[in-house]
C-alpha positions as CSV (number, residue, x, y, z in Angstrom):
1,M,25.9,19.6,71.1
2,T,29.6,20.0,71.8
3,T,32.0,18.4,74.3
4,P,34.1,20.7,76.5
5,D,37.2,20.0,74.8
6,R,36.2,20.1,71.1
7,P,37.7,22.8,69.4
8,M,35.1,25.4,67.6
9,A,37.4,28.3,66.6
10,R,36.6,27.5,62.8
11,T,33.2,27.2,63.5
12,L,32.7,30.5,65.4
13,R,34.6,32.3,62.7
14,A,32.4,30.7,60.1
15,V,29.1,31.8,61.8
16,A,30.7,35.2,62.2
17,A,31.3,35.1,58.2
18,L,27.7,34.1,57.7
19,L,26.2,36.8,59.8
20,G,28.2,39.6,57.7
21,Y,26.8,41.4,54.6
22,P,26.4,38.8,51.9
23,N,28.2,40.6,49.2
24,A,29.9,38.6,46.1
25,E,33.1,38.2,47.9
26,L,31.3,36.2,50.8
27,R,29.2,34.6,48.5
28,A,32.5,33.2,46.8
29,H,33.4,31.5,49.6
30,L,30.6,29.7,50.9
31,G,32.0,26.3,49.8
32,E,35.1,27.1,52.0
33,I,32.8,28.0,55.0
34,S,30.7,24.9,54.4
35,Q,33.9,22.6,54.4
36,A,35.4,24.3,57.5
37,L,32.4,23.6,59.5
38,A,32.4,19.8,58.4
39,D,36.1,19.6,58.9
40,E,36.1,20.9,62.6
41,A,32.6,19.1,63.5
42,A,31.8,21.3,66.5
43,L,28.1,21.1,65.4
44,S,25.7,18.2,65.0
45,P,25.2,17.1,61.5
46,A,21.6,18.2,61.6
47,R,22.6,21.8,62.5
48,R,25.5,21.7,59.8
49,A,22.7,20.6,57.2
50,A,20.7,23.5,58.0
51,L,23.5,26.0,57.8
52,D,24.4,24.4,54.4
53,A,20.7,24.9,53.2
54,L,21.2,28.6,54.3
55,M,24.6,28.9,52.5
56,G,22.6,27.1,49.4
57,R,19.9,29.7,49.3
58,L,22.6,32.5,49.3
59,A,24.6,30.9,46.5
60,R,21.5,30.3,44.7
61,E,19.4,33.4,44.7
62,D,20.2,36.8,42.9
63,G,22.8,38.8,44.8
64,L,21.1,41.8,45.0
65,D,18.2,40.3,46.3
66,V,20.0,38.3,48.9
67,E,21.7,41.6,50.1
68,A,18.5,43.6,50.1
69,Q,16.8,40.9,52.3
70,Y,19.8,41.2,54.7
71,V,19.5,44.8,54.9
72,D,15.7,44.5,55.7
73,L,16.3,41.8,58.1
74,F,19.2,43.1,60.1
75,D,19.2,46.7,59.6
76,R,15.7,47.8,60.1
77,G,13.6,46.9,63.4
78,C,15.1,46.3,66.9
79,G,14.5,42.9,67.3
80,T,16.8,41.3,64.7
81,A,19.6,44.1,65.3
82,L,23.2,42.3,65.7
83,H,24.6,45.0,67.7
84,L,23.9,43.3,71.0
85,F,24.0,46.3,73.3
86,E,21.5,47.9,71.2
87,H,19.2,45.2,73.0
88,V,20.3,46.0,76.6
89,H,21.1,49.6,76.7
90,G,19.1,50.8,73.5
91,D,20.7,54.4,72.7
92,S,21.4,55.2,76.4
93,R,24.6,56.7,77.9
94,D,25.1,53.1,79.6
95,R,25.9,51.8,76.0
96,G,29.3,53.7,75.7
97,P,31.1,52.5,78.9
98,A,30.0,48.9,78.0
99,M,31.4,49.2,74.6
100,I,34.6,50.8,76.1
101,D,34.7,47.7,78.8
102,L,34.4,45.1,75.9
103,I,37.0,46.9,73.5
104,Q,39.4,46.7,76.6
105,T,38.6,42.8,76.7
106,Y,39.4,42.5,73.0
107,E,42.8,44.4,73.3
108,Q,43.9,42.4,76.4
109,A,43.6,39.4,74.1
110,G,45.6,41.3,71.3
111,L,42.4,41.6,69.1
112,L,42.4,45.0,67.5
113,L,39.2,46.4,65.9
114,G,39.3,48.0,62.5
115,P,38.0,51.6,61.9
116,D,34.4,50.5,60.9
117,E,33.9,47.8,63.5
118,L,32.1,48.2,66.5
119,P,32.6,45.7,69.4
120,D,29.2,44.7,70.2
121,H,28.6,43.5,66.8
122,L,27.7,39.9,67.0
123,S,30.3,38.8,64.3
124,V,32.9,40.6,66.3
125,V,32.1,39.1,69.4
126,L,32.3,35.6,67.7
127,E,35.9,36.7,66.5
128,F,37.0,37.4,69.8
129,A,35.5,34.0,71.2
130,S,37.3,32.1,68.5
131,T,40.9,33.2,70.1
132,Q,39.7,31.8,73.0
133,P,40.0,28.0,74.5
134,P,36.7,26.3,74.1
135,E,35.9,26.3,77.7
136,S,36.3,30.1,77.9
137,A,34.7,30.5,74.5
138,R,31.8,28.7,75.6
139,A,31.6,30.6,78.9
140,F,31.8,33.9,77.0
141,L,29.1,33.1,74.5
142,G,26.9,31.9,77.6
143,E,26.9,35.5,78.9
144,F,25.0,36.5,75.8
145,A,22.6,33.4,75.6
146,H,19.5,35.4,76.6
147,L,20.3,37.9,73.8
148,L,21.1,35.0,71.2
149,Q,17.9,33.4,72.1
150,A,15.9,37.0,71.6
151,I,17.3,37.6,68.3
152,R,16.7,33.8,67.4
153,E,13.1,34.2,68.3
154,S,12.6,37.5,66.3
155,L,14.3,35.8,63.2
156,L,11.8,32.5,63.8
157,R,8.9,35.0,63.8
158,R,10.2,36.3,60.3
159,R,10.5,32.7,59.1
160,S,14.0,33.5,58.3
161,D,16.6,30.8,58.0
162,Y,19.2,32.8,59.7
163,A,17.5,32.0,62.8
164,E,19.7,28.7,62.4
165,L,23.0,30.7,62.9
166,L,21.8,31.7,66.3
167,G,20.7,28.4,67.1
168,A,24.3,27.2,66.1
169,L,25.7,29.5,68.8
170,L,23.4,28.2,71.6
171,D,24.4,24.6,70.7
172,L,28.3,25.8,70.8
173,A,27.4,27.5,74.2
174,Q,25.6,24.2,75.4
175,I,22.5,26.0,76.2
176,D,19.0,24.9,75.5
177,P,16.8,27.5,74.5
178,A,14.1,26.0,76.6
179,T,16.1,27.0,79.9
180,L,15.8,30.6,78.5
181,A,12.2,30.6,78.3
182,S,11.2,32.1,81.6
183,A,12.8,35.5,80.3
184,K,10.3,38.1,79.6
185,P,8.8,37.8,76.0
186,A,10.3,40.1,73.2
187,A,8.0,42.9,72.4
188,P,6.4,42.5,69.0
189,E,8.4,43.7,66.3
190,P,7.1,47.3,65.1
191,S,5.8,48.1,61.6
192,L,8.3,49.7,58.9
193,D,6.9,53.2,59.6
194,E,7.2,52.7,63.5
195,S,10.7,51.5,63.0
196,W,11.8,54.7,61.1
197,A,10.0,57.0,63.4
198,E,12.1,59.4,65.6
199,P,13.0,57.6,68.8
200,E,12.5,58.8,72.2
201,V,15.6,60.5,73.8
202,F,17.9,57.6,75.1
203,G,14.9,55.1,74.0
204,G,16.5,52.9,71.3
205,C,16.3,49.2,71.1
206,S,15.9,48.3,74.8
207,S,13.8,45.2,74.1
208,A,14.0,41.4,74.1
209,G,13.2,41.2,77.7
210,Q,16.1,43.3,79.0
211,Q,16.2,45.9,81.8
212,A,15.3,49.8,80.8
213,P,18.3,51.9,80.5
214,G,20.0,52.8,83.7
215,Q,18.9,49.5,85.5
216,P,21.2,46.8,86.2
217,Q,21.8,44.6,83.4
218,P,22.5,40.8,83.1
219,I,25.6,41.0,80.7
220,Q,29.0,40.2,82.4
221,V,32.3,40.0,80.3
222,V,34.2,36.8,80.9
223,R,37.7,37.6,80.8
224,P,40.0,34.6,79.9
225,S,42.1,32.9,82.5
226,R,44.7,31.8,80.1
227,G,46.5,33.7,77.6
228,P,44.9,33.4,74.0
229,S,46.3,33.5,70.8
230,T,46.3,36.7,69.0
231,P,44.8,36.8,65.5
232,A,43.6,39.9,63.9
233,A,39.8,40.2,63.6
234,G,38.6,38.4,60.4
235,A,41.6,36.2,60.1
């Protein structure tokens, strides 16, 4: 677990990078990512060892296999989606205003998204959090804790070592997953055929124990009380 004043910006950016598509460029920098995690020491030695094991697998296995596994894991099925608002709003009209609000939060901090970046992707959320003071970053992560835990549980059911990344984020937020156990259990993962089926209108991936579209949702964006630094996303 972290302490309130321990820096975590480099760790957040490292986790954001590891949640990205594991192409050759990312795999070429795994050693640097591991060193950044060790230097900042925002995570426990046990958690860093688990992340090193994940990076070791990504470096060791065939690149095409690693990339195919990533697509199968995160781009198919609802439970492991990295676009957080899919778990809350699905494809309903409520997702648009929530995305706009998040973009405005980023812009107020001086963080401008690239043309291909969506604000609710977990990697982008972490890039923003990395620009905040540790206490604000921790509070911001805490607002998404129930979603992080739901994704983590889906990854654990698939026996994926990517679950360690979500566990690391809960560590940084100083949240014990057991405290989230009272939430409604996530729905079972659909089969591949079901995941490719035509969804109901405005149905989407409204799973992970969240309210149905149009109902009050548990996420509130924490706006920083202090002026943050303003690096570009991905810096």
